[in-house]
C-alpha positions, 0 to 999 in steps of 0.5 A: 431879386424876383425869381425868373418863370422858369416852368415849362409850357403847358403845350409844346406849341402853345408859342405858335398861334398858326398851330394852337389854331389848327390843333382846335380846328381840328379837335372842333372838326374832328368832334363834328364828324364823330357826332353825325349819324351814319347815314347813306350815300345818294347812289346808296339811297336810291339804290334801296328803293330800287332793290326793295321794290324789286325785292317785292316783286320776287317774294309777293309778286308786287308790281314795281310801282308806276313812280319808283323813279320818283320815289328813287330820285326823292331819296337820292336828293333827300341823301345829298345834304347829310352826306356832302356834310360828311364829306365835307368835314372829313375833307376838311379833317385831312387837309388839316392833319396833313397841314399840321406838319407844316405849320410845326415846322414853321414854327419850331423856331420860335418855339425853341427860340423861348425854350433856349431863353427859358434855359439860359434864365435857370442857368443864370440863376444857377449861377447867382446861387452859386455866388451867393451860397457856393458850389452845392453839389449835395445836401451835405455841403449845404448842411455845413454852409455858414448860412446853413437855412439860406444854402439849404433853401438854395440847394432845393432850388437847385433840385428844383432847376433839374426838373425845369431843364429836364422839361426844357430838354423833354420838350426840346426833342419833341421839337426836333421830332417835328422835323429830323430824321430820328436815326440822325437824331438819336446818334446826335443825341448820344453824342450830346450835341443837342446839349453842349456845343463843342463836343468832339466826335470821338466817343468812348468805348462800352465800358465808359473809358476813352480808347485814347488820349481825351480828345479837347472839349470831351465831356466828363464821364459823369456828365457823358454818362448823364447824356448818354442815358446812363445816369438821371440829370442830377445838381453835380450836372448842372453845376457843370452846365452852368459852369462849362458854359457849353450849355445850349440849345439849338434853335432847329435841327439844322443848326444842331446837324452844323454844330456837330460837324463843326465840333468835328472838323476844328480838331486840336490847334498845333499850339495846344489851345482850346479850338472853342475859344476861335470859334464864334458858337452861340451858347448859354 
């Protein structure tokens, strides 16, 4: 079976032509602006001629030239073109800088959809490896497999896929940062809503233990450690992503916030069944 492409995009916005074009225009316009020599405004050029004539009269007794008006007008006229060019380029740069956030906001869903598809490919490949070689949590398990060489190759691939997930999640958060409130996002990230669906709002205490009975849908402690930054993603975390069926990538900040509210309001049914099975949630 051909291996899927699972490398992260070179740029967050490579999949959004409008953003790519605007960024290219901005770079080129900024370069043109920086290359322009410093020139006076027409008013400054005209005033410089007048000031020079007055200073010559004051210090040397030279009379004000009879054509001082023409000289000043010529200086003013000569300064119009270079000043207008600088003004036009500076105005264009400001306009492009103001427009880019709007274009990024409009294009963010397509970027996130591409990332979600990439994450889906990763999960599919992880499941295929597990079906083929078993649950390869570490190198020792792979080393003890019946087909050691194949298992070690699969284990190395799992380690590569961990880095792919790191890249996808980093890019995902960079996109969210363009449209979401930093404080709200930080709270959602700490609870793991950007990575797994159906997480209850009950949080562990400061020492990482649940202060009361673990609610339905709570993340395992080792997974929560990764979500909250106490551990790095590793192969067991990757396996949990694939096995849980709860790994997902919201397509915008609104969907992310809606998932958090939905998890908060679902609760645990009186019959003890899993509420996640009764909800329609887009998941990977």
